Phi, psi and omega in degrees: 000139180284138174279123184087199185275122181297149175242129183240139174239127170267142180234119178238125179259133177233135171232093182058047181236039185299333184296340181266343198289325181301313184288318181297303184289327176301319178293318181293316180298327181269013181299150172288113184251026179298123175094358179204164177258144185231129169246134179252122182248138170243127175253109180273114189265068178060039179291153176238012184255013178078021181303310184296320180295318178300314183291319178300324182283319189260341182227073185299340181277347182282134180272120187252132171240131181254116175275130180290337177229162178283113183267005185078174181295317183294308182295319181293318177294327177296325175301314179293318180299315182293324176295320179295316180295319179297333180270004175089024179293145173263335179220148177234129178249107175276126184216127183293156178291334181271048180229160168231126186254121175301151186305327186262002186297310183299317179299318180298320180289323176297312180299320177297311183296324179293326181279329186237080187291350179281351180270118181271328181220130173224167178202159178276165168291155180248136180244159180298143184281135177219104183296343182263003187217152173250016178275149174254100193251306189232131178300148172274179188297321182298314180296318178303318179293316181298316180291327177292320178290326176061222185277017182291343184054039179248147176266123185306129175093349181246349177071011185273135174262120182250120179291150174289157187300327181269005181092337175201159181282010180298144177082007181285166178292149179293154177058040174234155174238107179287126192224164181300323183198159171254129182297141184293350177294338181202078186237122182254116187241142175279130182297324178301324177292316180297322178294332180277314187255349178096180182263200180294144172282112187286352173299328178295327181065293180212129180086134177077352183295324180285331177295319179294316179299318181294322179291325176296321176300315179296318180300328180277000176099005178274151175270150179231127188206158168262140179267113191286345179261002182240150181200167172213167174271136178220123179287305177069180182272357181075186182248048183301138180293325178242116181267170177294158178302319179302312180297313181300313183298313182290318179294323182295305183290326184289326180289329172292316179299318178299315180295317184289341179258009180270126184256007174281338187262144171291138183306324181296316180293319179296322179296320179297317179295317179299323179295320178296316177301316185298316180298314180296319180296320183298329180262004172080022182235084182220176180291346181274003178125133181276129179221173179291155185304323181296316178295316179302314180296316182297314182291325180291317178296325176297319178296320179296318178297319179298315181297320179299319179292339179256017181304316178299321178296318179298318179297318179295318179297319180297319179297314182290327177293321177298317180297316179297315181299328182271002178082021181255018177064311187332201183077002176289136166264143186317127181229146178297144181278000000 
C-alpha cells in the first residue's frame, strides 16, 4: 500500500496515430480520480502526422515528450516510464492510442493494487473497439486467447509452462486470472516492481517486450494477473494471416531472443522448440504470418544473423535472469532513481 495519496501516470506512445488520440486521451483525462492523482503522458515517437501538435492544442494538461527518432515500442515506453518515475509516480499505466478507457478503470486498478501489494503487474480484459459506443460487448482476439489459456501460465505459441511466483495460484486475489503476461496495450505496473526488475528490454524494440517484463516480475516473486471485472476497448492489429514485413521480422527474431533468454527451460528442450520454429519459419508457415517460402527463408535467415550478432547480449541476459530467478537481484534494465 502506498503511504499517502497514490500518484498514477498513464503513458501512451504514438507513431503517426493521431486519428486515435482524441478519443484515447479524452477518456484518460476524464478518468475518475477519486483517491489518487493522475498525470497523462504522451510520447510522440517521431510522428510526422501532427500528433504532438494536436494533443498540445486540444489537451493542454497532457505532458508531451517528443522523440527525435523512432525508439520502438519498448524504447518509447521506457521514456514515458522514466518520466513518470522522475515525477514521483507510484503506478504506471501503459495504454495504446487505439483504446478507449472507461472512466472508472484507472481508479479500479489503483484500488486493486493498493489492496493487493503482491501484484506487480495487472491489466484489464480487452474488448473489441467501437468508436460509436462506450459499451464493452465482445472480447477481442487477445482476450479470447488469454482466457482459453487460463491458469496454464503459458505464452501462446511458445508452449512454455511458467510457474506462478508462489508455486501455485493459491491465495490470489478474487476475480483475477494469473497469466503469463499482460499485453502492453493496457499494462498497469507497480513502480516498486519496476525499480526491482527494470523497465522494458530495448533489444526487443517492438513485440515480446511486455512478455519479458512479466516473466522478470514473476521470477522476482511478483504476481501478474488479468482483472476479470475490468475492461477497455482495444482496436489492435487484428489477426491478419499475412502481417507487414516489419511486424514479421520483429516478431520472428524476438520470439527466438525471448526463448534463448528464458532460464526456466532446459537448453535441450529449448533447442528442440527452436528447431521446430525454424523449420516452420523457413517455409513461411508460422504464427508470425504466412508468406511464400522464399520470403520465409529470407526473413528467417536475417533473424538468425541478428541473433548471432546479439550472442553476447543473450549470454548477459541469461546470467542476469538466473540471478533474478535465484533471488540475487540483477536483471534490472536502467531505471530512473
